[in-house]
C-alpha positions as CSV (number, residue, x, y, z in Angstrom):
1,M,-21.7,-11.2,-15.0
2,K,-20.4,-8.4,-17.2
3,V,-22.7,-5.5,-17.6
4,K,-22.6,-2.1,-19.4
5,L,-22.3,1.3,-17.7
6,T,-24.6,4.0,-19.0
7,L,-24.7,7.7,-18.3
8,E,-27.8,9.7,-19.3
9,G,-27.5,13.5,-19.4
10,I,-25.2,13.8,-16.4
11,A,-24.7,17.4,-15.4
12,K,-23.0,19.0,-12.4
13,K,-22.0,22.5,-11.3
14,L,-19.1,23.0,-9.0
15,G,-18.2,26.6,-8.4
16,D,-17.5,28.2,-11.8
17,F,-17.2,24.9,-13.5
18,S,-20.1,23.0,-15.1
19,L,-20.2,19.5,-16.5
20,K,-22.9,19.6,-19.2
21,E,-25.2,16.7,-19.9
22,I,-22.8,13.9,-20.5
23,S,-24.3,10.8,-22.1
24,L,-22.2,7.8,-22.6
25,E,-22.4,4.0,-22.9
26,V,-19.5,1.9,-21.9
27,K,-19.7,-1.7,-23.2
28,P,-19.3,-4.7,-20.8
29,G,-15.6,-5.4,-20.1
30,E,-14.5,-2.4,-22.2
31,Y,-11.3,-0.3,-21.7
32,F,-12.7,3.2,-22.3
33,V,-10.5,6.2,-22.3
34,I,-11.7,9.8,-21.7
35,L,-9.2,12.2,-23.3
36,G,-9.1,15.9,-22.5
37,P,-6.9,18.8,-21.2
38,S,-6.6,19.9,-17.6
39,G,-9.8,21.5,-16.3
40,A,-12.0,19.7,-18.8
41,G,-14.0,17.9,-16.0
42,K,-12.5,14.5,-16.3
43,T,-11.9,14.0,-12.6
44,V,-15.3,15.4,-11.7
45,L,-16.9,12.9,-14.0
46,L,-15.0,10.0,-12.4
47,E,-16.0,11.2,-9.0
48,I,-19.7,11.3,-10.0
49,L,-19.3,7.8,-11.3
50,A,-17.7,6.7,-8.0
51,G,-20.6,8.3,-6.0
52,I,-18.4,11.0,-4.4
53,Y,-20.6,13.7,-5.9
54,P,-24.3,13.3,-6.8
55,P,-25.2,14.7,-10.3
56,D,-27.4,17.7,-10.4
57,Q,-29.3,15.9,-13.2
58,G,-29.2,12.7,-15.2
59,K,-28.9,9.0,-14.4
60,I,-26.2,6.4,-14.1
61,W,-27.0,2.8,-14.9
62,L,-25.0,-0.3,-14.2
63,G,-26.6,-2.9,-16.4
64,E,-30.4,-2.6,-15.6
65,R,-29.8,-1.0,-12.1
66,D,-30.2,2.7,-11.5
67,I,-27.2,3.5,-9.3
68,T,-27.5,7.3,-9.6
69,H,-28.0,7.7,-5.8
70,W,-26.1,4.7,-4.6
71,P,-23.3,5.6,-2.1
72,P,-19.7,4.7,-3.0
73,E,-19.6,1.6,-0.8
74,K,-22.6,0.1,-2.5
75,R,-21.2,0.7,-6.0
76,R,-17.9,-1.0,-5.1
77,F,-16.1,0.8,-7.9
78,G,-12.3,0.8,-7.7
79,F,-10.6,4.2,-7.9
80,V,-6.9,5.0,-8.6
81,Y,-5.8,8.6,-8.4
82,Q,-2.9,10.3,-10.1
83,D,-1.0,10.7,-6.9
84,H,-1.5,7.1,-5.8
85,A,-3.1,8.3,-2.5
86,L,-1.4,5.6,-0.4
87,F,-1.7,5.8,3.4
88,P,1.7,6.8,4.8
89,H,1.8,4.8,8.0
90,P,0.6,1.3,7.1
91,T,2.8,-1.0,5.2
92,V,2.2,-2.0,1.6
93,E,0.2,-5.0,2.9
94,G,-1.8,-2.7,5.2
95,N,-2.6,-0.4,2.2
96,I,-3.8,-3.3,0.1
97,R,-5.8,-4.8,3.0
98,F,-7.7,-1.5,3.2
99,G,-9.5,-2.5,0.0
100,L,-11.0,-5.4,1.9
101,R,-12.3,-3.3,4.8
102,D,-16.0,-4.1,4.0
103,S,-15.5,-7.7,3.1
104,R,-16.7,-10.7,5.2
105,L,-13.5,-12.7,4.7
106,N,-11.8,-14.1,7.7
107,P,-8.2,-13.1,8.5
108,L,-6.7,-16.2,6.7
109,Q,-8.8,-15.5,3.6
110,R,-7.8,-11.8,3.6
111,K,-4.1,-12.8,3.8
112,Q,-4.6,-15.2,0.9
113,E,-6.4,-12.5,-1.2
114,I,-3.6,-10.0,-0.5
115,R,-0.9,-12.4,-1.4
116,E,-2.6,-13.4,-4.7
117,T,-3.3,-9.9,-5.7
118,A,0.2,-8.8,-4.8
119,D,1.6,-11.7,-6.9
120,L,-0.6,-10.6,-9.8
121,L,0.9,-7.1,-9.6
122,G,4.4,-8.2,-9.1
123,I,4.7,-6.6,-5.6
124,A,4.7,-9.6,-3.2
125,H,8.3,-8.8,-2.2
126,L,7.2,-5.3,-1.2
127,L,4.4,-6.2,1.3
128,S,6.4,-5.4,4.4
129,R,7.7,-2.1,3.0
130,Q,6.6,1.4,4.0
131,P,5.1,3.6,1.2
132,H,7.8,6.3,1.5
133,T,10.4,3.7,0.4
134,L,8.7,2.9,-2.9
135,S,9.3,4.2,-6.4
136,G,6.6,5.9,-8.4
137,G,5.9,2.8,-10.4
138,E,5.8,0.6,-7.2
139,S,3.4,3.0,-5.5
140,Q,1.1,2.9,-8.5
141,R,1.1,-0.9,-8.5
142,V,0.1,-0.9,-4.8
143,A,-2.7,1.6,-5.5
144,L,-3.9,-0.7,-8.3
145,A,-3.7,-3.7,-6.0
146,R,-5.8,-2.0,-3.4
147,A,-8.4,-1.0,-6.0
148,L,-8.5,-4.4,-7.7
149,I,-8.5,-6.7,-4.7
150,T,-12.3,-6.6,-4.4
151,R,-12.7,-7.5,-8.1
152,P,-14.7,-4.3,-8.8
153,P,-17.2,-4.2,-11.6
154,V,-15.7,-0.8,-12.7
155,L,-12.2,0.5,-12.2
156,L,-11.8,4.3,-12.5
157,L,-8.3,5.5,-13.3
158,D,-7.6,9.3,-12.9
159,E,-4.4,10.1,-14.9
160,P,-2.7,7.1,-13.3
161,L,0.5,7.4,-15.3
162,S,1.0,11.1,-15.6
163,S,3.4,11.5,-12.6
164,L,5.7,8.6,-13.8
165,D,8.9,8.9,-15.9
166,P,8.6,7.7,-19.5
167,P,10.1,4.2,-19.1
168,T,8.0,3.4,-16.1
169,R,4.9,4.8,-17.8
170,E,5.4,2.5,-20.8
171,I,5.8,-0.5,-18.5
172,L,2.6,0.4,-16.6
173,Q,0.7,0.9,-19.8
174,Q,1.5,-2.7,-20.7
175,E,0.5,-3.7,-17.2
176,L,-2.9,-2.0,-17.4
177,K,-3.6,-3.9,-20.6
178,R,-2.7,-7.2,-19.0
179,L,-4.7,-6.5,-15.9
180,H,-7.7,-5.5,-18.0
181,L,-7.6,-8.9,-19.8
182,I,-7.3,-10.8,-16.5
183,F,-10.1,-9.0,-14.6
184,G,-12.4,-8.5,-17.5
185,S,-14.2,-5.6,-15.8
186,I,-14.9,-2.1,-17.2
187,F,-11.8,0.2,-17.0
188,I,-12.5,3.9,-17.4
189,H,-9.2,5.8,-17.8
190,V,-8.9,9.6,-18.1
191,T,-5.8,11.2,-19.5
192,H,-4.5,14.3,-21.4
193,D,-1.9,12.2,-23.3
194,F,-2.9,11.2,-26.9
195,E,-0.4,8.3,-27.2
196,E,-1.6,6.8,-23.9
197,A,-5.2,7.1,-24.9
198,F,-4.7,5.4,-28.3
199,F,-2.5,2.7,-26.8
200,L,-4.9,1.7,-24.1
201,G,-8.4,2.6,-25.3
202,E,-10.7,0.3,-27.1
203,R,-12.8,3.4,-27.6
204,I,-12.0,7.1,-26.8
205,G,-14.3,9.9,-25.7
206,V,-13.1,13.5,-25.8
207,L,-14.1,15.9,-23.0
208,M,-13.5,19.7,-23.4
209,G,-14.8,22.4,-21.1
210,G,-17.3,20.1,-19.5
211,N,-18.8,18.9,-22.8
Protein backbone atom coordinates (compact mmCIF):
# COMPACT_ATOMS: atom_id res chain seq x y z
CA MET A 1 0.00 0.00 0.00
CA LYS A 2 1.31 3.44 -0.94
CA VAL A 3 1.87 5.81 1.97
CA LYS A 4 3.17 9.35 2.38
CA LEU A 5 6.48 10.30 3.99
CA THR A 6 6.40 13.17 6.48
CA LEU A 7 9.23 15.11 8.12
CA GLU A 8 8.37 17.28 11.10
CA GLY A 9 10.96 19.82 12.24
CA ILE A 10 14.03 17.67 11.47
CA ALA A 11 17.25 19.23 12.77
CA LYS A 12 20.82 17.90 12.91
CA LYS A 13 24.18 19.40 13.78
CA LEU A 14 27.31 17.77 12.32
CA GLY A 15 30.50 19.68 13.08
CA ASP A 16 30.07 23.24 11.80
CA PHE A 17 27.03 22.33 9.70
CA SER A 18 23.43 22.48 10.91
CA LEU A 19 20.29 21.18 9.25
CA LYS A 20 17.59 23.47 10.55
CA GLU A 21 14.05 22.23 11.29
CA ILE A 22 13.13 20.74 7.93
CA SER A 23 9.41 19.99 7.54
CA LEU A 24 8.18 18.25 4.42
CA GLU A 25 5.42 15.97 3.19
CA VAL A 26 6.05 13.70 0.22
CA LYS A 27 2.90 12.29 -1.31
CA PRO A 28 2.38 8.55 -1.86
CA GLY A 29 4.19 7.41 -4.99
CA GLU A 30 5.62 10.88 -5.68
CA TYR A 31 8.90 11.69 -7.44
CA PHE A 32 10.18 14.50 -5.22
CA VAL A 33 13.37 16.41 -6.02
CA ILE A 34 15.43 18.40 -3.53
CA LEU A 35 17.43 21.07 -5.34
CA GLY A 36 20.39 22.87 -3.82
CA PRO A 37 24.10 23.66 -4.15
CA SER A 38 26.95 21.61 -2.70
CA GLY A 39 27.10 21.92 1.07
CA ALA A 40 23.40 22.68 1.41
CA GLY A 41 22.76 19.53 3.48
CA LYS A 42 21.07 17.40 0.83
CA THR A 43 23.07 14.24 1.55
CA VAL A 44 22.75 14.70 5.32
CA LEU A 45 18.98 14.90 4.95
CA LEU A 46 18.90 11.70 2.87
CA GLU A 47 21.09 9.90 5.41
CA ILE A 48 18.75 10.94 8.22
CA LEU A 49 15.83 9.57 6.18
CA ALA A 50 17.75 6.33 5.65
CA GLY A 51 18.42 5.98 9.38
CA ILE A 52 22.20 6.42 9.09
CA TYR A 53 22.07 9.49 11.35
CA PRO A 54 19.44 10.07 14.05
CA PRO A 55 17.96 13.58 14.02
CA ASP A 56 18.72 15.84 16.99
CA GLN A 57 15.08 16.83 16.96
CA GLY A 58 11.93 16.25 14.95
CA LYS A 59 10.05 13.20 13.71
CA ILE A 60 9.85 11.09 10.55
CA TRP A 61 6.59 9.37 9.65
CA LEU A 62 5.97 6.70 7.01
CA GLY A 63 2.22 6.74 6.72
CA GLU A 64 0.97 6.52 10.32
CA ARG A 65 4.18 4.91 11.63
CA ASP A 66 6.75 6.95 13.53
CA ILE A 67 10.03 5.66 12.08
CA THR A 68 12.28 8.35 13.61
CA HIS A 69 14.34 5.84 15.58
CA TRP A 70 14.01 2.81 13.32
CA PRO A 71 17.36 1.36 12.17
CA PRO A 72 18.08 1.31 8.43
CA GLU A 73 17.32 -2.40 8.03
CA LYS A 74 13.83 -1.94 9.45
CA ARG A 75 13.02 1.01 7.18
CA ARG A 76 14.07 -0.94 4.06
CA PHE A 77 14.68 2.27 2.10
CA GLY A 78 16.76 1.98 -1.05
CA PHE A 79 19.77 4.29 -1.34
CA VAL A 80 21.81 5.11 -4.45
CA TYR A 81 24.89 7.30 -4.02
CA GLN A 82 26.56 9.56 -6.55
CA ASP A 83 29.63 7.28 -6.87
CA HIS A 84 27.50 4.12 -7.30
CA ALA A 85 29.31 2.46 -4.34
CA LEU A 86 29.54 -0.96 -5.96
CA PHE A 87 31.55 -3.66 -4.19
CA PRO A 88 34.73 -4.16 -6.26
CA HIS A 89 35.21 -7.92 -5.93
CA PRO A 90 31.75 -9.52 -6.42
CA THR A 91 30.32 -9.70 -9.92
CA VAL A 92 27.37 -7.59 -11.01
CA GLU A 93 25.11 -10.47 -9.94
CA GLY A 94 26.81 -10.55 -6.53
CA ASN A 95 26.33 -6.82 -6.10
CA ILE A 96 22.63 -7.06 -6.89
CA ARG A 97 22.25 -10.10 -4.65
CA PHE A 98 23.54 -8.01 -1.73
CA GLY A 99 20.22 -6.15 -1.79
CA LEU A 100 18.53 -9.44 -0.83
CA ARG A 101 20.85 -10.17 2.10
CA ASP A 102 18.04 -9.91 4.66
CA SER A 103 15.35 -11.61 2.59
CA ARG A 104 13.91 -15.05 3.33
CA LEU A 105 13.95 -16.15 -0.29
CA ASN A 106 15.49 -19.50 -1.13
CA PRO A 107 18.44 -19.58 -3.60
CA LEU A 108 16.21 -20.30 -6.61
CA GLN A 109 13.87 -17.43 -5.74
CA ARG A 110 16.85 -15.10 -5.27
CA LYS A 111 18.20 -16.07 -8.67
CA GLN A 112 14.82 -15.37 -10.25
CA GLU A 113 14.51 -11.97 -8.53
CA ILE A 114 18.01 -10.99 -9.66
CA ARG A 115 17.26 -12.00 -13.24
CA GLU A 116 13.92 -10.15 -13.34
CA THR A 117 15.40 -6.99 -11.85
CA ALA A 118 18.41 -7.13 -14.17
CA ASP A 119 16.07 -7.54 -17.15
CA LEU A 120 14.10 -4.52 -15.97
CA LEU A 121 17.28 -2.42 -15.84
CA GLY A 122 18.61 -3.79 -19.13
CA ILE A 123 21.72 -5.30 -17.52
CA ALA A 124 21.03 -9.06 -17.65
CA HIS A 125 23.93 -9.45 -20.09
CA LEU A 126 26.27 -7.92 -17.49
CA LEU A 127 25.57 -10.27 -14.57
CA SER A 128 28.88 -12.13 -14.82
CA ARG A 129 30.98 -8.97 -15.27
CA GLN A 130 33.22 -7.34 -12.66
CA PRO A 131 32.39 -3.76 -11.62
CA HIS A 132 35.70 -2.33 -12.86
CA THR A 133 34.78 -3.33 -16.44
CA LEU A 134 31.54 -1.31 -16.46
CA SER A 135 30.87 2.14 -17.86
CA GLY A 136 29.47 4.86 -15.61
CA GLY A 137 25.95 4.34 -16.90
CA GLU A 138 26.18 0.56 -16.47
CA SER A 139 27.49 0.99 -12.92
CA GLN A 140 24.60 3.25 -12.03
CA ARG A 141 22.10 0.75 -13.41
CA VAL A 142 23.65 -1.95 -11.22
CA ALA A 143 23.40 0.35 -8.19
CA LEU A 144 19.75 1.02 -9.02
CA ALA A 145 19.06 -2.72 -9.40
CA ARG A 146 20.64 -3.45 -6.02
CA ALA A 147 18.51 -0.74 -4.38
CA LEU A 148 15.25 -1.66 -6.13
CA ILE A 149 15.38 -5.45 -5.91
CA THR A 150 13.65 -5.41 -2.51
CA ARG A 151 10.85 -3.15 -3.82
CA PRO A 152 11.57 -0.46 -1.18
CA PRO A 153 8.79 1.88 -0.06
CA VAL A 154 11.17 4.83 -0.57
CA LEU A 155 14.16 5.16 -2.91
CA LEU A 156 16.73 7.81 -1.96
CA LEU A 157 18.89 9.09 -4.81
CA ASP A 158 21.95 11.18 -3.93
CA GLU A 159 23.10 13.09 -7.05
CA PRO A 160 22.85 9.81 -9.01
CA LEU A 161 23.56 11.35 -12.42
CA SER A 162 26.17 14.00 -11.63
CA SER A 163 29.22 11.87 -12.50
CA LEU A 164 27.87 10.79 -15.90
CA ASP A 165 28.54 12.33 -19.32
CA PRO A 166 25.63 14.37 -20.80
CA PRO A 167 24.32 11.72 -23.25
CA THR A 168 24.35 9.00 -20.56
CA ARG A 169 22.76 11.40 -18.07
CA GLU A 170 19.85 12.04 -20.44
CA ILE A 171 19.31 8.30 -20.96
CA LEU A 172 19.34 7.65 -17.20
CA GLN A 173 16.88 10.50 -16.59
CA GLN A 174 14.41 8.76 -18.89
CA GLU A 175 15.20 5.45 -17.17
CA LEU A 176 14.47 6.90 -13.71
CA LYS A 177 11.10 8.17 -14.91
CA ARG A 178 10.28 4.74 -16.33
CA LEU A 179 11.35 2.93 -13.15
CA HIS A 180 9.31 5.28 -11.01
CA LEU A 181 6.20 4.46 -13.01
CA ILE A 182 6.90 0.72 -12.75
CA PHE A 183 7.63 0.57 -9.01
CA GLY A 184 5.21 3.27 -7.89
CA SER A 185 7.12 3.98 -4.68
CA ILE A 186 8.34 7.34 -3.38
CA PHE A 187 11.52 8.54 -5.10
CA ILE A 188 13.45 11.32 -3.34
CA HIS A 189 16.18 12.65 -5.61
CA VAL A 190 18.71 15.33 -4.65
CA THR A 191 20.59 17.35 -7.25
CA HIS A 192 22.21 20.72 -7.91
CA ASP A 193 21.13 20.62 -11.58
CA PHE A 194 18.07 22.75 -12.45
CA GLU A 195 17.26 20.96 -15.71
CA GLU A 196 17.46 17.55 -14.04
CA ALA A 197 15.21 18.73 -11.21
CA PHE A 198 12.55 20.12 -13.52
CA PHE A 199 12.62 17.10 -15.84
CA LEU A 200 12.22 14.52 -13.06
CA GLY A 201 10.41 16.17 -10.19
CA GLU A 202 6.66 16.15 -9.74
CA ARG A 203 7.42 18.69 -7.03
CA ILE A 204 10.68 20.38 -6.08
CA GLY A 205 11.97 21.55 -2.72
CA VAL A 206 14.92 23.95 -2.44
CA LEU A 207 17.56 23.49 0.28
CA MET A 208 20.09 26.24 0.98
CA GLY A 209 22.52 26.28 3.90
CA GLY A 210 20.57 23.71 5.87
CA ASN A 211 17.23 25.51 5.44
